[in-house]
PLY file of the C-alpha trace (Angstrom):
ply
format ascii 1.0
element vertex 335
property float x
property float y
property float z
element edge 334
property int vertex1
property int vertex2
end_header
58.24 114.77 93.82
54.75 114.96 95.32
56.18 115.89 98.71
58.10 118.81 97.21
55.02 120.04 95.33
52.91 119.83 98.50
55.49 121.77 100.47
55.63 124.46 97.81
51.85 124.79 97.77
51.79 125.24 101.56
54.52 127.86 101.42
52.88 129.74 98.57
50.07 132.08 99.79
47.74 134.01 97.56
49.51 135.33 94.49
49.93 139.08 94.04
47.33 140.83 91.98
49.93 142.11 89.50
51.06 138.61 88.52
51.10 137.98 84.81
49.23 135.09 83.22
51.59 134.39 80.31
52.88 130.87 79.71
56.54 130.13 79.20
57.82 127.70 76.60
60.13 124.83 77.36
63.28 126.63 76.12
62.40 129.59 78.36
61.85 127.32 81.37
65.18 125.59 80.80
66.97 128.95 80.68
65.16 130.23 83.79
65.78 127.17 85.97
69.30 126.28 84.82
71.17 128.37 87.49
69.24 126.90 90.47
68.09 123.38 89.47
71.00 121.64 91.20
70.57 123.25 94.60
69.23 121.18 97.52
65.47 120.78 97.57
64.97 123.02 100.61
66.92 125.92 99.13
65.30 125.45 95.72
61.79 125.63 97.20
62.67 128.86 99.05
64.04 130.44 95.86
60.95 129.51 93.81
58.52 130.75 96.47
60.41 133.98 97.13
60.59 134.75 93.39
56.83 135.34 93.43
57.61 138.55 95.41
60.34 140.25 93.39
59.93 143.58 95.23
60.58 141.99 98.62
63.52 140.10 97.16
65.03 143.41 96.04
64.57 144.85 99.54
66.11 141.80 101.16
69.08 141.94 98.76
69.60 145.60 99.67
69.51 144.75 103.38
72.04 141.93 102.89
74.32 144.28 100.97
74.24 146.79 103.86
75.05 144.02 106.35
78.04 142.16 104.92
79.39 139.13 106.68
76.03 138.11 108.15
74.54 134.81 107.01
72.77 131.74 108.29
70.44 131.83 111.25
72.03 135.05 112.50
70.81 136.91 109.43
67.37 135.31 109.60
66.93 136.37 113.23
67.91 139.94 112.41
65.13 140.32 109.78
62.30 138.84 111.80
60.77 142.33 112.24
60.72 143.00 108.48
57.30 142.83 106.71
58.49 140.18 104.26
57.26 136.73 103.43
58.87 133.82 105.33
60.51 132.51 102.16
62.11 135.93 101.53
63.35 136.10 105.12
64.81 132.62 104.76
66.86 133.71 101.73
68.89 136.23 103.75
70.72 133.19 105.13
72.28 132.81 101.65
73.71 136.26 100.79
75.39 135.10 97.55
72.20 133.70 96.05
70.13 136.64 97.25
72.59 139.13 95.75
72.38 137.43 92.32
68.59 137.50 92.45
68.69 141.21 93.29
71.06 141.86 90.37
68.68 140.09 87.94
65.23 141.57 88.65
63.76 140.50 85.30
64.90 136.92 85.78
63.47 136.88 89.32
60.12 138.17 88.09
59.93 135.68 85.23
60.88 132.81 87.53
58.10 133.74 89.96
55.54 134.01 87.20
56.55 130.65 85.70
56.35 128.93 89.04
53.04 130.56 89.87
51.35 129.61 86.61
53.17 126.40 85.62
54.17 124.55 88.78
53.98 121.04 87.33
55.96 121.93 84.23
58.46 123.87 86.33
59.21 120.89 88.59
59.42 118.56 85.58
62.01 120.92 84.06
64.03 120.79 87.26
64.10 116.99 87.09
65.12 117.04 83.43
68.01 119.41 84.20
69.16 117.23 87.09
69.19 114.20 84.83
71.42 116.02 82.36
73.82 117.13 85.12
73.87 113.63 86.57
74.67 112.16 83.16
77.53 114.63 82.66
78.98 113.78 86.10
78.47 117.14 87.85
75.59 116.03 90.08
76.59 113.20 92.40
76.84 112.39 96.07
79.88 113.63 97.97
80.83 114.84 101.42
78.49 117.82 101.12
75.27 116.42 99.69
73.42 113.19 98.97
71.95 112.62 95.52
69.60 109.66 95.23
66.61 108.46 93.26
63.19 108.54 94.88
60.82 107.02 92.38
61.06 108.98 89.13
62.54 112.04 90.87
66.15 112.90 91.75
66.44 114.18 95.30
69.28 116.44 96.48
69.70 116.74 100.24
72.61 118.03 102.36
74.55 115.42 104.32
73.84 117.37 107.52
70.46 119.18 107.39
71.77 122.20 109.31
74.74 122.74 107.00
73.94 123.69 103.43
76.78 124.09 100.92
75.96 126.79 98.38
77.99 126.41 95.20
78.07 128.24 91.90
77.06 126.17 88.88
77.87 127.31 85.36
74.81 126.34 83.26
76.87 126.17 80.08
79.18 123.59 81.69
77.30 121.35 84.13
74.56 120.35 81.68
76.79 119.68 78.71
76.35 121.47 75.42
73.45 123.88 75.67
70.60 122.68 73.47
68.70 125.97 72.96
70.98 128.40 71.08
68.27 131.09 70.94
67.59 130.93 74.71
70.70 131.35 76.78
70.54 130.96 80.58
71.11 133.94 82.81
74.74 134.59 83.76
75.54 134.99 87.45
78.77 136.28 88.87
80.69 133.31 90.28
81.41 133.11 93.99
83.50 130.92 96.21
81.63 127.94 97.69
80.56 128.47 101.28
78.68 126.60 103.95
75.62 128.13 105.63
74.29 127.03 109.01
70.49 127.04 109.03
68.00 125.53 111.41
64.68 125.80 109.56
64.44 129.58 110.01
63.86 129.19 113.76
67.02 129.85 115.74
67.60 127.42 118.61
70.68 127.76 120.80
72.00 124.36 121.81
75.31 122.89 122.79
77.25 120.55 120.59
78.52 117.38 122.24
81.18 115.14 120.75
80.70 111.56 121.88
83.49 109.04 122.04
83.01 105.39 121.17
82.57 103.23 124.26
85.55 101.04 125.04
84.94 98.16 127.44
87.38 97.86 130.32
87.42 96.10 133.67
87.01 98.21 136.83
90.18 99.04 138.73
90.85 97.25 142.01
93.75 97.60 144.39
95.72 94.32 144.32
98.15 93.53 147.17
101.81 93.28 146.28
101.97 89.56 147.08
99.11 88.75 144.68
100.28 90.80 141.70
101.29 88.95 138.53
103.49 90.04 135.67
101.71 91.69 132.74
103.53 89.53 130.18
103.60 85.89 131.17
105.78 83.40 129.34
104.28 80.07 128.36
105.33 77.08 130.44
107.82 74.72 128.82
108.46 71.05 129.82
111.53 70.47 131.96
114.20 68.20 130.41
115.89 65.58 132.62
119.66 65.03 132.29
120.86 61.51 131.58
124.52 60.44 131.18
125.51 59.17 127.72
128.22 56.48 127.37
131.47 57.48 125.70
130.90 55.14 122.75
127.52 56.70 121.95
128.56 60.32 122.16
128.55 62.31 118.95
130.46 65.49 118.09
128.58 68.73 118.57
129.72 70.10 115.19
129.40 67.54 112.42
131.03 68.13 109.06
128.94 67.73 105.96
129.71 64.66 103.80
132.17 65.25 100.94
130.52 65.25 97.51
131.57 62.30 95.36
133.46 62.83 92.14
132.19 61.57 88.79
134.85 58.85 88.67
133.87 57.61 92.12
130.24 57.40 91.10
131.13 55.09 88.16
133.34 52.87 90.34
136.72 54.23 89.20
139.27 55.27 91.83
139.94 58.95 92.25
143.39 59.96 90.91
145.77 61.14 93.58
147.93 64.16 92.77
151.67 63.47 93.35
153.48 66.05 95.41
156.91 67.21 94.15
159.93 65.50 95.83
162.67 67.76 97.20
166.21 66.69 96.35
169.16 68.71 97.67
171.89 69.73 95.24
175.36 69.05 96.59
177.66 71.40 94.69
176.99 75.04 94.22
178.12 74.93 90.59
175.30 72.53 89.72
172.62 74.87 90.92
170.71 76.88 88.37
169.24 80.29 88.84
165.57 80.42 89.38
165.18 83.04 86.69
167.16 82.29 83.52
167.78 84.90 80.84
166.89 84.18 77.25
169.71 84.77 74.72
169.20 88.10 72.99
168.71 88.04 69.23
170.88 90.23 67.06
169.32 93.48 65.95
168.85 94.53 62.39
171.51 97.22 62.70
174.12 94.74 63.90
173.27 92.30 61.13
173.69 95.03 58.49
177.06 96.49 59.54
178.72 93.31 60.72
181.08 91.93 58.04
180.90 88.23 57.38
184.04 86.29 58.19
183.88 84.09 55.08
184.11 87.11 52.70
186.97 88.80 54.52
189.71 86.67 52.82
188.38 86.88 49.28
187.98 90.69 49.13
190.81 93.14 49.09
191.98 94.81 52.22
189.53 97.23 53.51
190.73 100.83 53.41
188.97 103.93 54.33
187.77 106.22 51.57
190.14 109.06 52.48
193.24 106.79 52.31
192.14 105.41 48.92
191.86 108.90 47.49
195.37 109.79 48.71
196.87 106.70 47.02
195.07 107.54 43.77
196.53 111.07 43.71
200.03 109.78 44.45
199.81 107.42 41.47
198.97 110.23 39.10
201.92 112.34 40.19
204.34 109.55 39.58
0 1
1 2
2 3
3 4
4 5
5 6
6 7
7 8
8 9
9 10
10 11
11 12
12 13
13 14
14 15
15 16
16 17
17 18
18 19
19 20
20 21
21 22
22 23
23 24
24 25
25 26
26 27
27 28
28 29
29 30
30 31
31 32
32 33
33 34
34 35
35 36
36 37
37 38
38 39
39 40
40 41
41 42
42 43
43 44
44 45
45 46
46 47
47 48
48 49
49 50
50 51
51 52
52 53
53 54
54 55
55 56
56 57
57 58
58 59
59 60
60 61
61 62
62 63
63 64
64 65
65 66
66 67
67 68
68 69
69 70
70 71
71 72
72 73
73 74
74 75
75 76
76 77
77 78
78 79
79 80
80 81
81 82
82 83
83 84
84 85
85 86
86 87
87 88
88 89
89 90
90 91
91 92
92 93
93 94
94 95
95 96
96 97
97 98
98 99
99 100
100 101
101 102
102 103
103 104
104 105
105 106
106 107
107 108
108 109
109 110
110 111
111 112
112 113
113 114
114 115
115 116
116 117
117 118
118 119
119 120
120 121
121 122
122 123
123 124
124 125
125 126
126 127
127 128
128 129
129 130
130 131
131 132
132 133
133 134
134 135
135 136
136 137
137 138
138 139
139 140
140 141
141 142
142 143
143 144
144 145
145 146
146 147
147 148
148 149
149 150
150 151
151 152
152 153
153 154
154 155
155 156
156 157
157 158
158 159
159 160
160 161
161 162
162 163
163 164
164 165
165 166
166 167
167 168
168 169
169 170
170 171
171 172
172 173
173 174
174 175
175 176
176 177
177 178
178 179
179 180
180 181
181 182
182 183
183 184
184 185
185 186
186 187
187 188
188 189
189 190
190 191
191 192
192 193
193 194
194 195
195 196
196 197
197 198
198 199
199 200
200 201
201 202
202 203
203 204
204 205
205 206
206 207
207 208
208 209
209 210
210 211
211 212
212 213
213 214
214 215
215 216
216 217
217 218
218 219
219 220
220 221
221 222
222 223
223 224
224 225
225 226
226 227
227 228
228 229
229 230
230 231
231 232
232 233
233 234
234 235
235 236
236 237
237 238
238 239
239 240
240 241
241 242
242 243
243 244
244 245
245 246
246 247
247 248
248 249
249 250
250 251
251 252
252 253
253 254
254 255
255 256
256 257
257 258
258 259
259 260
260 261
261 262
262 263
263 264
264 265
265 266
266 267
267 268
268 269
269 270
270 271
271 272
272 273
273 274
274 275
275 276
276 277
277 278
278 279
279 280
280 281
281 282
282 283
283 284
284 285
285 286
286 287
287 288
288 289
289 290
290 291
291 292
292 293
293 294
294 295
295 296
296 297
297 298
298 299
299 300
300 301
301 302
302 303
303 304
304 305
305 306
306 307
307 308
308 309
309 310
310 311
311 312
312 313
313 314
314 315
315 316
316 317
317 318
318 319
319 320
320 321
321 322
322 323
323 324
324 325
325 326
326 327
327 328
328 329
329 330
330 331
331 332
332 333
333 334
């Protein structure tokens, strides 16, 4: 915290004569610092120092708009001849942030005045906002930045000092529910996250070397053919000596497993032996029986109904058809 304040005091020259002397309340400071409080410390110090010169910020934003696609150290080197403050020249490396500051001239002026007249309270507000974002889970270490505690202050540094990731933070989201309904933070147009290569304003051309981890290996020597050994060597095994075995002591190579004992054998009872059927030839062909014998068929209901019993045939009169009976009856009447 003290290191950041000392760096800001060294970067901040004499204030402009037109600077206002009004004091900002805590709700106003929260709304002013909410869009930038989570940026890395180096970028945050450049924004606060450059906001003291809102006119130069507007000129730098206009230059960045007329030179699209230029960022990082390339943009900083191109504006070295401009009569701007070093902090303003450093901001051209971040065209997205500089464009939002140029679109909000009143916010830029108020931020510069607050930082110029209330530096201690301004930095305390930044720490309070970082604590809220850290509690909500939006401010944490990742592959782009390191967030750690240094005494009572929360420090935000890029993982690689030359590569700064500039992200858009929604103040109404990263800090949780906004606690000052009457003082809403400034709204910036969102942008896609991008990485900016910076080298502390001074451009130094140097090569990038990728080093490989050292792997130990023995130096190569030419070995004669007669002295070469196989790469994969088998372990030595003891040699077995052959001895003749007498015939009485020889055992079969494949031994059958012992037969499991039955329950009767376990209790001392002999195991019953199943008797095989005895084959007896049949002499005469007439005595042989077919293998498949037919079962006598039972009489059907129809046959039992229409078949006349033999015992009743003698007692009843002779059976005559109906037509013959009618003819006999008519013949009796005529006579």
